[in-house]
Each structure stands twice: as C-alpha cells, then as structure tokens.
PDB file of N, H, CA, C and O in Angstrom:
ATOM      1  N   UNK A   1     139.544  80.297 -99.571  1.00  0.00           N
ATOM      2  CA  UNK A   1     138.660  80.047-100.735  1.00  0.00           C
ATOM      3  C   UNK A   1     138.438  81.389-101.441  1.00  0.00           C
ATOM      4  O   UNK A   1     137.976  82.340-100.810  1.00  0.00           O
ATOM      5  N   UNK A   2     138.766  81.485-102.770  1.00  0.00           N
ATOM      6  H   UNK A   2     139.141  80.713-103.282  1.00  0.00           H
ATOM      7  CA  UNK A   2     138.837  82.647-103.424  1.00  0.00           C
ATOM      8  C   UNK A   2     137.240  83.051-103.706  1.00  0.00           C
ATOM      9  O   UNK A   2     136.360  82.207-103.878  1.00  0.00           O
ATOM     10  N   UNK A   3     137.040  84.418-103.720  1.00  0.00           N
ATOM     11  H   UNK A   3     137.755  85.104-103.580  1.00  0.00           H
ATOM     12  CA  UNK A   3     135.879  85.138-103.618  1.00  0.00           C
ATOM     13  C   UNK A   3     134.918  84.629-104.767  1.00  0.00           C
ATOM     14  O   UNK A   3     133.694  84.649-104.634  1.00  0.00           O
ATOM     15  N   UNK A   4     135.575  84.161-105.931  1.00  0.00           N
ATOM     16  H   UNK A   4     136.569  84.145-106.038  1.00  0.00           H
ATOM     17  CA  UNK A   4     134.739  83.707-107.111  1.00  0.00           C
ATOM     18  C   UNK A   4     134.030  82.420-106.653  1.00  0.00           C
ATOM     19  O   UNK A   4     132.837  82.195-106.858  1.00  0.00           O
ATOM     20  N   UNK A   5     134.841  81.635-106.042  1.00  0.00           N
ATOM     21  H   UNK A   5     135.810  81.818-105.875  1.00  0.00           H
ATOM     22  CA  UNK A   5     134.108  80.333-105.459  1.00  0.00           C
ATOM     23  C   UNK A   5     133.089  80.573-104.420  1.00  0.00           C
ATOM     24  O   UNK A   5     132.026  79.953-104.398  1.00  0.00           O
ATOM     25  N   UNK A   6     133.441  81.544-103.494  1.00  0.00           N
ATOM     26  H   UNK A   6     134.305  82.047-103.512  1.00  0.00           H
ATOM     27  CA  UNK A   6     132.595  81.947-102.399  1.00  0.00           C
ATOM     28  C   UNK A   6     131.129  82.528-102.801  1.00  0.00           C
ATOM     29  O   UNK A   6     130.063  82.262-102.246  1.00  0.00           O
ATOM     30  N   UNK A   7     131.372  83.465-104.005  1.00  0.00           N
ATOM     31  H   UNK A   7     132.238  83.681-104.456  1.00  0.00           H
ATOM     32  CA  UNK A   7     130.268  83.882-104.599  1.00  0.00           C
ATOM     33  C   UNK A   7     129.339  82.738-105.343  1.00  0.00           C
ATOM     34  O   UNK A   7     128.116  82.733-105.201  1.00  0.00           O
ATOM     35  N   UNK A   8     129.976  81.859-106.077  1.00  0.00           N
ATOM     36  H   UNK A   8     130.970  81.863-106.192  1.00  0.00           H
ATOM     37  CA  UNK A   8     129.217  80.769-106.713  1.00  0.00           C
ATOM     38  C   UNK A   8     128.299  79.996-105.476  1.00  0.00           C
ATOM     39  O   UNK A   8     127.078  79.902-105.599  1.00  0.00           O
ATOM     40  N   UNK A   9     128.907  79.536-104.458  1.00  0.00           N
ATOM     41  H   UNK A   9     129.899  79.612-104.357  1.00  0.00           H
ATOM     42  CA  UNK A   9     128.373  79.092-103.371  1.00  0.00           C
ATOM     43  C   UNK A   9     127.197  79.787-102.740  1.00  0.00           C
ATOM     44  O   UNK A   9     126.194  79.206-102.326  1.00  0.00           O
ATOM     45  N   UNK A  10     127.398  80.999-102.706  1.00  0.00           N
ATOM     46  H   UNK A  10     128.213  81.471-103.043  1.00  0.00           H
ATOM     47  CA  UNK A  10     126.560  82.163-102.212  1.00  0.00           C
ATOM     48  C   UNK A  10     125.197  82.232-103.036  1.00  0.00           C
ATOM     49  O   UNK A  10     124.077  82.342-102.537  1.00  0.00           O
ATOM     50  N   UNK A  11     125.464  82.157-104.212  1.00  0.00           N
ATOM     51  H   UNK A  11     126.374  82.068-104.618  1.00  0.00           H
ATOM     52  CA  UNK A  11     124.306  82.231-105.157  1.00  0.00           C
ATOM     53  C   UNK A  11     123.472  81.026-105.150  1.00  0.00           C
ATOM     54  O   UNK A  11     122.249  81.051-105.010  1.00  0.00           O
ATOM     55  N   UNK A  12     124.189  79.956-105.308  1.00  0.00           N
ATOM     56  H   UNK A  12     125.182  79.935-105.422  1.00  0.00           H
ATOM     57  CA  UNK A  12     123.614  78.456-105.101  1.00  0.00           C
ATOM     58  C   UNK A  12     122.685  78.268-103.826  1.00  0.00           C
ATOM     59  O   UNK A  12     121.522  77.878-103.922  1.00  0.00           O
ATOM     60  N   UNK A  13     123.227  78.542-102.774  1.00  0.00           N
ATOM     61  H   UNK A  13     124.172  78.859-102.696  1.00  0.00           H
ATOM     62  CA  UNK A  13     122.645  78.662-101.480  1.00  0.00           C
ATOM     63  C   UNK A  13     121.371  79.366-101.482  1.00  0.00           C
ATOM     64  O   UNK A  13     120.335  78.831-101.088  1.00  0.00           O
ATOM     65  N   UNK A  14     121.446  80.777-102.001  1.00  0.00           N
ATOM     66  H   UNK A  14     122.288  81.211-102.321  1.00  0.00           H
ATOM     67  CA  UNK A  14     120.360  81.622-102.079  1.00  0.00           C
ATOM     68  C   UNK A  14     119.190  81.062-102.927  1.00  0.00           C
ATOM     69  O   UNK A  14     118.015  80.985-102.567  1.00  0.00           O
ATOM     70  N   UNK A  15     119.752  80.659-104.204  1.00  0.00           N
ATOM     71  H   UNK A  15     120.706  80.723-104.497  1.00  0.00           H
ATOM     72  CA  UNK A  15     118.620  80.118-104.737  1.00  0.00           C
ATOM     73  C   UNK A  15     117.795  78.806-104.305  1.00  0.00           C
ATOM     74  O   UNK A  15     116.582  78.659-104.460  1.00  0.00           O
ATOM     75  N   UNK A  16     118.618  77.951-103.778  1.00  0.00           N
ATOM     76  H   UNK A  16     119.603  78.070-103.652  1.00  0.00           H
ATOM     77  CA  UNK A  16     117.928  76.854-102.941  1.00  0.00           C
ATOM     78  C   UNK A  16     117.005  77.372-101.881  1.00  0.00           C
ATOM     79  O   UNK A  16     115.821  77.038-101.903  1.00  0.00           O
ATOM     80  N   UNK A  17     117.451  78.125-101.006  1.00  0.00           N
ATOM     81  H   UNK A  17     118.414  78.397-100.989  1.00  0.00           H
ATOM     82  CA  UNK A  17     116.485  78.686 -99.870  1.00  0.00           C
ATOM     83  C   UNK A  17     115.391  79.358-100.481  1.00  0.00           C
ATOM     84  O   UNK A  17     114.299  79.102 -99.973  1.00  0.00           O
ATOM     85  N   UNK A  18     115.397  80.140-101.427  1.00  0.00           N
ATOM     86  H   UNK A  18     116.284  80.348-101.839  1.00  0.00           H
ATOM     87  CA  UNK A  18     114.170  80.752-102.006  1.00  0.00           C
ATOM     88  C   UNK A  18     113.332  79.681-102.619  1.00  0.00           C
ATOM     89  O   UNK A  18     112.103  79.745-102.591  1.00  0.00           O
ATOM     90  N   UNK A  19     113.953  78.745-103.146  1.00  0.00           N
ATOM     91  H   UNK A  19     114.952  78.693-103.168  1.00  0.00           H
ATOM     92  CA  UNK A  19     113.054  77.495-103.707  1.00  0.00           C
ATOM     93  C   UNK A  19     112.331  76.776-102.775  1.00  0.00           C
ATOM     94  O   UNK A  19     111.208  76.324-103.000  1.00  0.00           O
ATOM     95  N   UNK A  20     113.042  76.634-101.553  1.00  0.00           N
ATOM     96  H   UNK A  20     113.954  77.001-101.371  1.00  0.00           H
ATOM     97  CA  UNK A  20     112.326  75.784-100.399  1.00  0.00           C
ATOM     98  C   UNK A  20     111.536  76.696 -99.762  1.00  0.00           C
ATOM     99  O   UNK A  20     110.845  76.135 -98.911  1.00  0.00           O
ATOM    100  N   UNK A  21     111.322  78.100 -99.838  1.00  0.00           N
ATOM    101  H   UNK A  21     111.883  78.555-100.529  1.00  0.00           H
ATOM    102  CA  UNK A  21     110.371  79.037 -99.271  1.00  0.00           C
ATOM    103  C   UNK A  21     109.218  78.844-100.203  1.00  0.00           C
ATOM    104  O   UNK A  21     108.080  79.013 -99.764  1.00  0.00           O
ATOM    105  N   UNK A  22     109.413  78.499-101.479  1.00  0.00           N
ATOM    106  H   UNK A  22     110.337  78.362-101.836  1.00  0.00           H
ATOM    107  CA  UNK A  22     108.290  78.451-102.444  1.00  0.00           C
ATOM    108  C   UNK A  22     107.594  77.030-102.254  1.00  0.00           C
ATOM    109  O   UNK A  22     106.383  76.901-102.079  1.00  0.00           O
ATOM    110  N   UNK A  23     108.489  75.998-102.309  1.00  0.00           N
ATOM    111  H   UNK A  23     109.473  76.103-102.451  1.00  0.00           H
ATOM    112  CA  UNK A  23     108.037  74.872-102.296  1.00  0.00           C
ATOM    113  C   UNK A  23     107.571  74.215-100.904  1.00  0.00           C
ATOM    114  O   UNK A  23     106.557  73.524-100.818  1.00  0.00           O
ATOM    115  N   UNK A  24     108.251  74.448-100.038  1.00  0.00           N
ATOM    116  H   UNK A  24     109.076  75.009-100.108  1.00  0.00           H
ATOM    117  CA  UNK A  24     107.852  73.902 -98.571  1.00  0.00           C
ATOM    118  C   UNK A  24     106.830  74.853 -97.893  1.00  0.00           C
ATOM    119  O   UNK A  24     105.896  74.367 -97.255  1.00  0.00           O
ATOM    120  N   UNK A  25     106.976  76.140 -98.008  1.00  0.00           N
ATOM    121  H   UNK A  25     107.735  76.535 -98.526  1.00  0.00           H
ATOM    122  CA  UNK A  25     106.229  77.046 -97.219  1.00  0.00           C
ATOM    123  C   UNK A  25     105.147  77.661 -98.006  1.00  0.00           C
ATOM    124  O   UNK A  25     104.286  78.351 -97.461  1.00  0.00           O
ATOM    125  N   UNK A  26     105.168  77.418 -99.350  1.00  0.00           N
ATOM    126  H   UNK A  26     105.868  76.858 -99.793  1.00  0.00           H
ATOM    127  CA  UNK A  26     103.999  77.837-100.079  1.00  0.00           C
ATOM    128  C   UNK A  26     104.121  79.234-100.465  1.00  0.00           C
ATOM    129  O   UNK A  26     103.084  79.720-100.916  1.00  0.00           O
ATOM    130  N   UNK A  27     105.090  79.964-100.402  1.00  0.00           N
ATOM    131  H   UNK A  27     105.932  79.569-100.036  1.00  0.00           H
ATOM    132  CA  UNK A  27     105.275  81.504-100.601  1.00  0.00           C
ATOM    133  C   UNK A  27     105.197  81.682-102.072  1.00  0.00           C
ATOM    134  O   UNK A  27     105.577  80.761-102.796  1.00  0.00           O
ATOM    135  N   UNK A  28     104.701  82.874-102.618  1.00  0.00           N
ATOM    136  H   UNK A  28     104.393  83.622-102.031  1.00  0.00           H
ATOM    137  CA  UNK A  28     104.922  83.278-103.933  1.00  0.00           C
ATOM    138  C   UNK A  28     106.586  83.723-104.134  1.00  0.00           C
ATOM    139  O   UNK A  28     107.251  84.323-103.289  1.00  0.00           O
ATOM    140  N   UNK A  29     106.936  83.384-105.123  1.00  0.00           N
ATOM    141  H   UNK A  29     106.396  82.897-105.809  1.00  0.00           H
ATOM    142  CA  UNK A  29     108.319  83.668-105.485  1.00  0.00           C
ATOM    143  C   UNK A  29     108.728  85.063-105.145  1.00  0.00           C
ATOM    144  O   UNK A  29     109.720  85.206-104.431  1.00  0.00           O
ATOM    145  N   UNK A  30     108.097  86.075-105.562  1.00  0.00           N
ATOM    146  H   UNK A  30     107.291  85.959-106.142  1.00  0.00           H
ATOM    147  CA  UNK A  30     108.498  87.396-104.940  1.00  0.00           C
ATOM    148  C   UNK A  30     108.523  87.625-103.476  1.00  0.00           C
ATOM    149  O   UNK A  30     109.300  88.392-102.907  1.00  0.00           O
ATOM    150  N   UNK A  31     107.516  86.825-102.855  1.00  0.00           N
ATOM    151  H   UNK A  31     106.884  86.203-103.317  1.00  0.00           H
ATOM    152  CA  UNK A  31     107.655  87.080-101.370  1.00  0.00           C
ATOM    153  C   UNK A  31     108.754  86.282-100.753  1.00  0.00           C
ATOM    154  O   UNK A  31     109.417  86.636 -99.778  1.00  0.00           O
ATOM    155  N   UNK A  32     108.870  85.252-101.369  1.00  0.00           N
ATOM    156  H   UNK A  32     108.332  84.964-102.161  1.00  0.00           H
ATOM    157  CA  UNK A  32     110.257  84.207-101.035  1.00  0.00           C
ATOM    158  C   UNK A  32     111.240  85.222-101.067  1.00  0.00           C
ATOM    159  O   UNK A  32     111.660  85.637 -99.987  1.00  0.00           O
ATOM    160  N   UNK A  33     111.661  85.672-102.076  1.00  0.00           N
ATOM    161  H   UNK A  33     111.320  85.335-102.954  1.00  0.00           H
ATOM    162  CA  UNK A  33     112.971  86.451-102.556  1.00  0.00           C
ATOM    163  C   UNK A  33     112.980  87.584-101.455  1.00  0.00           C
ATOM    164  O   UNK A  33     114.037  87.767-100.851  1.00  0.00           O
ATOM    165  N   UNK A  34     111.843  88.382-101.144  1.00  0.00           N
ATOM    166  H   UNK A  34     110.984  88.234-101.635  1.00  0.00           H
ATOM    167  CA  UNK A  34     111.837  89.530-100.394  1.00  0.00           C
ATOM    168  C   UNK A  34     112.249  89.026 -99.090  1.00  0.00           C
ATOM    169  O   UNK A  34     113.249  89.498 -98.549  1.00  0.00           O
ATOM    170  N   UNK A  35     111.459  87.970 -98.462  1.00  0.00           N
ATOM    171  H   UNK A  35     110.647  87.587 -98.902  1.00  0.00           H
ATOM    172  CA  UNK A  35     111.836  87.656 -97.115  1.00  0.00           C
ATOM    173  C   UNK A  35     113.184  87.057 -96.982  1.00  0.00           C
ATOM    174  O   UNK A  35     113.822  87.312 -95.961  1.00  0.00           O
ATOM    175  N   UNK A  36     113.664  86.335 -97.841  1.00  0.00           N
ATOM    176  H   UNK A  36     113.146  86.128 -98.670  1.00  0.00           H
ATOM    177  CA  UNK A  36     115.269  86.037 -97.735  1.00  0.00           C
ATOM    178  C   UNK A  36     116.037  86.978 -97.790  1.00  0.00           C
ATOM    179  O   UNK A  36     116.722  87.090 -96.773  1.00  0.00           O
ATOM    180  N   UNK A  37     116.268  87.927 -98.784  1.00  0.00           N
ATOM    181  H   UNK A  37     115.712  87.836 -99.610  1.00  0.00           H
ATOM    182  CA  UNK A  37     116.940  89.101 -99.023  1.00  0.00           C
ATOM    183  C   UNK A  37     116.741  90.178 -97.858  1.00  0.00           C
ATOM    184  O   UNK A  37     117.788  90.772 -97.601  1.00  0.00           O
ATOM    185  N   UNK A  38     115.859  90.488 -97.248  1.00  0.00           N
ATOM    186  H   UNK A  38     115.008  90.006 -97.457  1.00  0.00           H
ATOM    187  CA  UNK A  38     115.757  91.077 -96.051  1.00  0.00           C
ATOM    188  C   UNK A  38     116.001  90.651 -94.813  1.00  0.00           C
ATOM    189  O   UNK A  38     115.931  91.417 -93.853  1.00  0.00           O
ATOM    190  N   UNK A  39     116.322  89.347 -94.698  1.00  0.00           N
ATOM    191  H   UNK A  39     116.379  88.724 -95.479  1.00  0.00           H
ATOM    192  CA  UNK A  39     116.746  88.759 -93.400  1.00  0.00           C
ATOM    193  C   UNK A  39     118.161  88.915 -92.939  1.00  0.00           C
ATOM    194  O   UNK A  39     119.110  89.178 -93.678  1.00  0.00           O
ATOM    195  N   UNK A  40     118.213  88.725 -91.633  1.00  0.00           N
ATOM    196  H   UNK A  40     117.443  88.511 -91.032  1.00  0.00           H
ATOM    197  CA  UNK A  40     119.575  88.777 -91.155  1.00  0.00           C
ATOM    198  C   UNK A  40     120.353  87.490 -91.528  1.00  0.00           C
ATOM    199  O   UNK A  40     121.582  87.515 -91.600  1.00  0.00           O
ATOM    200  N   UNK A  41     119.685  86.442 -91.748  1.00  0.00           N
ATOM    201  H   UNK A  41     118.687  86.422 -91.690  1.00  0.00           H
ATOM    202  CA  UNK A  41     120.240  85.137 -92.202  1.00  0.00           C
ATOM    203  C   UNK A  41     121.103  85.660 -93.468  1.00  0.00           C
ATOM    204  O   UNK A  41     122.321  85.481 -93.504  1.00  0.00           O
ATOM    205  N   UNK A  42     120.338  86.375 -94.594  1.00  0.00           N
ATOM    206  H   UNK A  42     119.349  86.521 -94.565  1.00  0.00           H
ATOM    207  CA  UNK A  42     120.844  86.606 -95.955  1.00  0.00           C
ATOM    208  C   UNK A  42     122.207  87.499 -95.578  1.00  0.00           C
ATOM    209  O   UNK A  42     123.304  87.201 -96.050  1.00  0.00           O
ATOM    210  N   UNK A  43     122.024  88.551 -94.736  1.00  0.00           N
ATOM    211  H   UNK A  43     121.133  88.794 -94.352  1.00  0.00           H
ATOM    212  CA  UNK A  43     123.249  89.409 -94.393  1.00  0.00           C
ATOM    213  C   UNK A  43     124.391  88.415 -93.919  1.00  0.00           C
ATOM    214  O   UNK A  43     125.543  88.516 -94.341  1.00  0.00           O
ATOM    215  N   UNK A  44     124.009  87.498 -93.060  1.00  0.00           N
ATOM    216  H   UNK A  44     123.073  87.416 -92.717  1.00  0.00           H
ATOM    217  CA  UNK A  44     125.309  86.684 -92.620  1.00  0.00           C
ATOM    218  C   UNK A  44     125.680  85.691 -93.773  1.00  0.00           C
ATOM    219  O   UNK A  44     126.826  85.241 -93.772  1.00  0.00           O
ATOM    220  N   UNK A  45     124.941  85.369 -94.606  1.00  0.00           N
ATOM    221  H   UNK A  45     124.010  85.734 -94.607  1.00  0.00           H
ATOM    222  CA  UNK A  45     125.469  84.647 -95.852  1.00  0.00           C
ATOM    223  C   UNK A  45     126.325  85.434 -96.585  1.00  0.00           C
ATOM    224  O   UNK A  45     127.454  85.030 -96.864  1.00  0.00           O
ATOM    225  N   UNK A  46     125.940  86.455 -96.912  1.00  0.00           N
ATOM    226  H   UNK A  46     125.023  86.783 -96.685  1.00  0.00           H
ATOM    227  CA  UNK A  46     126.638  87.546 -97.638  1.00  0.00           C
ATOM    228  C   UNK A  46     127.874  87.903 -97.181  1.00  0.00           C
ATOM    229  O   UNK A  46     128.749  88.300 -97.951  1.00  0.00           O
ATOM    230  N   UNK A  47     128.049  87.787 -95.870  1.00  0.00           N
ATOM    231  H   UNK A  47     127.339  87.464 -95.245  1.00  0.00           H
ATOM    232  CA  UNK A  47     129.336  88.401 -95.310  1.00  0.00           C
ATOM    233  C   UNK A  47     130.045  87.252 -95.372  1.00  0.00           C
ATOM    234  O   UNK A  47     129.622  86.353 -94.646  1.00  0.00           O
ATOM    235  N   UNK A  48     131.105  86.993 -96.098  1.00  0.00           N
ATOM    236  H   UNK A  48     131.449  87.723 -96.688  1.00  0.00           H
ATOM    237  CA  UNK A  48     131.897  85.669 -96.600  1.00  0.00           C
ATOM    238  C   UNK A  48     132.856  85.590 -95.328  1.00  0.00           C
ATOM    239  O   UNK A  48     133.507  84.546 -95.289  1.00  0.00           O
ATOM    240  N   UNK A  49     133.061  86.432 -94.338  1.00  0.00           N
ATOM    241  H   UNK A  49     132.532  87.279 -94.370  1.00  0.00           H
ATOM    242  CA  UNK A  49     133.757  86.150 -93.086  1.00  0.00           C
ATOM    243  C   UNK A  49     133.222  85.305 -92.157  1.00  0.00           C
ATOM    244  O   UNK A  49     133.878  84.733 -91.286  1.00  0.00           O
ATOM    245  N   UNK A  50     131.856  85.199 -92.349  1.00  0.00           N
ATOM    246  H   UNK A  50     131.323  85.664 -93.056  1.00  0.00           H
ATOM    247  CA  UNK A  50     131.020  84.142 -91.327  1.00  0.00           C
ATOM    248  C   UNK A  50     131.237  82.788 -91.623  1.00  0.00           C
ATOM    249  O   UNK A  50     131.071  81.962 -90.726  1.00  0.00           O
ATOM    250  N   UNK A  51     131.657  82.360 -92.986  1.00  0.00           N
ATOM    251  H   UNK A  51     131.791  83.031 -93.715  1.00  0.00           H
ATOM    252  CA  UNK A  51     131.924  81.093 -93.164  1.00  0.00           C
ATOM    253  C   UNK A  51     130.499  80.281 -93.669  1.00  0.00           C
ATOM    254  O   UNK A  51     130.529  79.180 -94.219  1.00  0.00           O
ATOM    255  N   UNK A  52     129.472  80.908 -93.426  1.00  0.00           N
ATOM    256  H   UNK A  52     129.447  81.803 -92.979  1.00  0.00           H
ATOM    257  CA  UNK A  52     128.021  80.462 -93.595  1.00  0.00           C
ATOM    258  C   UNK A  52     128.006  79.900 -95.176  1.00  0.00           C
ATOM    259  O   UNK A  52     127.352  78.880 -95.395  1.00  0.00           O
ATOM    260  N   UNK A  53     128.593  80.439 -96.087  1.00  0.00           N
ATOM    261  H   UNK A  53     129.124  81.267 -95.909  1.00  0.00           H
ATOM    262  CA  UNK A  53     128.445  79.983 -97.371  1.00  0.00           C
ATOM    263  C   UNK A  53     129.024  78.515 -97.681  1.00  0.00           C
ATOM    264  O   UNK A  53     128.904  77.934 -98.759  1.00  0.00           O
ATOM    265  N   UNK A  54     129.601  78.078 -96.667  1.00  0.00           N
ATOM    266  H   UNK A  54     129.699  78.550 -95.791  1.00  0.00           H
ATOM    267  CA  UNK A  54     130.229  76.687 -96.922  1.00  0.00           C
ATOM    268  C   UNK A  54     129.159  75.772 -96.358  1.00  0.00           C
ATOM    269  O   UNK A  54     129.197  74.591 -96.701  1.00  0.00           O
ATOM    270  N   UNK A  55     128.154  76.210 -95.483  1.00  0.00           N
ATOM    271  H   UNK A  55     128.124  77.170 -95.205  1.00  0.00           H
ATOM    272  CA  UNK A  55     127.174  75.276 -95.080  1.00  0.00           C
ATOM    273  C   UNK A  55     126.256  74.838 -96.162  1.00  0.00           C
ATOM    274  O   UNK A  55     126.265  75.428 -97.242  1.00  0.00           O
ATOM    275  N   UNK A  56     125.430  73.792 -95.922  1.00  0.00           N
ATOM    276  H   UNK A  56     125.422  73.313 -95.044  1.00  0.00           H
ATOM    277  CA  UNK A  56     124.450  73.462 -96.868  1.00  0.00           C
ATOM    278  C   UNK A  56     123.210  74.451 -96.898  1.00  0.00           C
ATOM    279  O   UNK A  56     122.941  75.230 -95.984  1.00  0.00           O
ATOM    280  N   UNK A  57     122.495  74.311 -98.071  1.00  0.00           N
ATOM    281  H   UNK A  57     122.713  73.678 -98.814  1.00  0.00           H
ATOM    282  CA  UNK A  57     121.213  75.080 -98.388  1.00  0.00           C
ATOM    283  C   UNK A  57     120.299  74.891 -97.213  1.00  0.00           C
ATOM    284  O   UNK A  57     119.696  75.818 -96.672  1.00  0.00           O
ATOM    285  N   UNK A  58     120.231  73.539 -96.829  1.00  0.00           N
ATOM    286  H   UNK A  58     120.721  72.786 -97.269  1.00  0.00           H
ATOM    287  CA  UNK A  58     119.267  73.231 -95.826  1.00  0.00           C
ATOM    288  C   UNK A  58     119.402  73.874 -94.310  1.00  0.00           C
ATOM    289  O   UNK A  58     118.533  74.329 -93.567  1.00  0.00           O
ATOM    290  N   UNK A  59     120.842  73.736 -94.140  1.00  0.00           N
ATOM    291  H   UNK A  59     121.548  73.367 -94.744  1.00  0.00           H
ATOM    292  CA  UNK A  59     121.037  74.730 -92.777  1.00  0.00           C
ATOM    293  C   UNK A  59     120.819  76.062 -92.756  1.00  0.00           C
ATOM    294  O   UNK A  59     120.437  76.652 -91.745  1.00  0.00           O
ATOM    295  N   UNK A  60     121.049  76.624 -93.884  1.00  0.00           N
ATOM    296  H   UNK A  60     121.358  76.145 -94.705  1.00  0.00           H
ATOM    297  CA  UNK A  60     120.894  78.059 -94.062  1.00  0.00           C
ATOM    298  C   UNK A  60     119.303  78.430 -93.974  1.00  0.00           C
ATOM    299  O   UNK A  60     118.950  79.405 -93.310  1.00  0.00           O
ATOM    300  N   UNK A  61     118.360  77.617 -94.668  1.00  0.00           N
ATOM    301  H   UNK A  61     118.646  76.825 -95.208  1.00  0.00           H
ATOM    302  CA  UNK A  61     117.116  77.527 -94.546  1.00  0.00           C
ATOM    303  C   UNK A  61     116.604  77.168 -93.072  1.00  0.00           C
ATOM    304  O   UNK A  61     115.598  77.731 -92.640  1.00  0.00           O
ATOM    305  N   UNK A  62     117.131  76.455 -92.489  1.00  0.00           N
ATOM    306  H   UNK A  62     117.948  75.998 -92.841  1.00  0.00           H
ATOM    307  CA  UNK A  62     116.735  76.070 -91.186  1.00  0.00           C
ATOM    308  C   UNK A  62     117.021  77.433 -90.246  1.00  0.00           C
ATOM    309  O   UNK A  62     116.236  77.716 -89.341  1.00  0.00           O
ATOM    310  N   UNK A  63     118.119  78.196 -90.508  1.00  0.00           N
ATOM    311  H   UNK A  63     118.756  77.966 -91.244  1.00  0.00           H
ATOM    312  CA  UNK A  63     118.512  79.147 -89.849  1.00  0.00           C
ATOM    313  C   UNK A  63     117.498  80.391 -90.072  1.00  0.00           C
ATOM    314  O   UNK A  63     117.148  81.205 -89.217  1.00  0.00           O
ATOM    315  N   UNK A  64     117.142  80.340 -91.338  1.00  0.00           N
ATOM    316  H   UNK A  64     117.426  79.679 -92.033  1.00  0.00           H
ATOM    317  CA  UNK A  64     116.037  81.396 -91.733  1.00  0.00           C
ATOM    318  C   UNK A  64     114.678  81.297 -91.014  1.00  0.00           C
ATOM    319  O   UNK A  64     113.995  82.204 -90.537  1.00  0.00           O
ATOM    320  N   UNK A  65     114.431  79.811 -91.058  1.00  0.00           N
ATOM    321  H   UNK A  65     114.986  79.074 -91.445  1.00  0.00           H
ATOM    322  CA  UNK A  65     113.089  79.650 -90.390  1.00  0.00           C
ATOM    323  C   UNK A  65     113.020  80.019 -88.728  1.00  0.00           C
ATOM    324  O   UNK A  65     112.000  80.401 -88.155  1.00  0.00           O
ATOM    325  N   UNK A  66     114.164  79.844 -88.180  1.00  0.00           N
ATOM    326  H   UNK A  66     114.993  79.534 -88.645  1.00  0.00           H
ATOM    327  CA  UNK A  66     114.371  80.199 -86.751  1.00  0.00           C
ATOM    328  C   UNK A  66     114.382  81.596 -86.632  1.00  0.00           C
ATOM    329  O   UNK A  66     113.913  82.141 -85.634  1.00  0.00           O
ATOM    330  N   UNK A  67     114.899  82.251 -87.603  1.00  0.00           N
ATOM    331  H   UNK A  67     115.281  81.807 -88.414  1.00  0.00           H
ATOM    332  CA  UNK A  67     115.138  83.679 -87.439  1.00  0.00           C
ATOM    333  C   UNK A  67     113.565  84.245 -87.644  1.00  0.00           C
ATOM    334  O   UNK A  67     113.207  85.220 -86.983  1.00  0.00           O
ATOM    335  N   UNK A  68     112.670  83.614 -88.558  1.00  0.00           N
ATOM    336  H   UNK A  68     112.961  82.822 -89.095  1.00  0.00           H
ATOM    337  CA  UNK A  68     111.402  83.827 -88.770  1.00  0.00           C
ATOM    338  C   UNK A  68     110.638  83.740 -87.637  1.00  0.00           C
ATOM    339  O   UNK A  68     109.932  84.682 -87.277  1.00  0.00           O
ATOM    340  N   UNK A  69     110.711  82.655 -87.010  1.00  0.00           N
ATOM    341  H   UNK A  69     111.285  81.890 -87.303  1.00  0.00           H
ATOM    342  CA  UNK A  69     109.886  82.328 -85.753  1.00  0.00           C
ATOM    343  C   UNK A  69     110.308  83.361 -84.552  1.00  0.00           C
ATOM    344  O   UNK A  69     109.510  83.920 -83.799  1.00  0.00           O
ATOM    345  N   UNK A  70     111.566  83.478 -84.536  1.00  0.00           N
ATOM    346  H   UNK A  70     112.214  83.024 -85.148  1.00  0.00           H
ATOM    347  CA  UNK A  70     112.064  84.165 -83.302  1.00  0.00           C
ATOM    348  C   UNK A  70     111.999  85.746 -83.441  1.00  0.00           C
ATOM    349  O   UNK A  70     111.886  86.511 -82.483  1.00  0.00           O
ATOM    350  N   UNK A  71     112.088  86.130 -84.803  1.00  0.00           N
ATOM    351  H   UNK A  71     112.179  85.508 -85.581  1.00  0.00           H
ATOM    352  CA  UNK A  71     112.177  87.668 -84.982  1.00  0.00           C
ATOM    353  C   UNK A  71     113.444  87.842 -85.171  1.00  0.00           C
ATOM    354  O   UNK A  71     113.654  88.939 -85.689  1.00  0.00           O
ATOM    355  N   UNK A  72     114.572  87.115 -84.937  1.00  0.00           N
ATOM    356  H   UNK A  72     114.401  86.224 -84.517  1.00  0.00           H
ATOM    357  CA  UNK A  72     115.801  87.411 -84.777  1.00  0.00           C
ATOM    358  C   UNK A  72     116.535  86.124 -84.908  1.00  0.00           C
ATOM    359  O   UNK A  72     115.972  85.059 -84.653  1.00  0.00           O
ATOM    360  N   UNK A  73     118.222  86.210 -85.439  1.00  0.00           N
ATOM    361  H   UNK A  73     118.680  87.075 -85.646  1.00  0.00           H
ATOM    362  CA  UNK A  73     118.767  85.013 -85.332  1.00  0.00           C
ATOM    363  C   UNK A  73     119.083  84.693 -83.963  1.00  0.00           C
ATOM    364  O   UNK A  73     119.497  85.473 -83.106  1.00  0.00           O
ATOM    365  N   UNK A  74     118.847  83.486 -83.852  1.00  0.00           N
ATOM    366  H   UNK A  74     118.510  82.853 -84.549  1.00  0.00           H
ATOM    367  CA  UNK A  74     119.294  83.122 -82.081  1.00  0.00           C
ATOM    368  C   UNK A  74     120.554  82.180 -82.337  1.00  0.00           C
ATOM    369  O   UNK A  74     120.594  81.203 -83.084  1.00  0.00           O
ATOM    370  N   UNK A  75     121.639  82.736 -81.493  1.00  0.00           N
ATOM    371  H   UNK A  75     121.606  83.530 -80.886  1.00  0.00           H
ATOM    372  CA  UNK A  75     122.986  81.965 -81.676  1.00  0.00           C
ATOM    373  C   UNK A  75     122.877  80.341 -81.184  1.00  0.00           C
ATOM    374  O   UNK A  75     123.859  79.603 -81.268  1.00  0.00           O
TER     375      UNK A  75
END
C-alpha cells in the first residue's frame, strides 16, 4: 500500500480512537488526544510496518484499552 493511503487510514483510525475515548470513556478531548498519542498503541499504529493501520478503529481502541488496563501492550 502506498504511504499516502496508509497515512489516510492512520489519520482516520486516530480520529476515531480519540472520539471513542471522549464518547465512551468520558475523557476531555485534550486528555483523550494525550492518552492516545503517548501510548504504545499509537506508536505501533504509526509504524506502518506493523500493519496495524489496516485494522478497524474498534480493534485499535480495544488494544489501547488493554494497554491502559495492563500498563503495556500484551501480545
């Protein structure tokens, strides 16, 4: 997949995950952005070699919730 397409998917997933944190978890927007952008999940999503950008936003959100619960990503 071309980097432009991967970047588009990455940005869409990122926006959706932040929206989920606000709507489902009651976070303020700035807190949701900071939480996601400072997570290992975000780092994996941003690394296109992981292929995480082709997963659904709900899947990435669930990964983030797991990371938040466990303090790290659990394979």
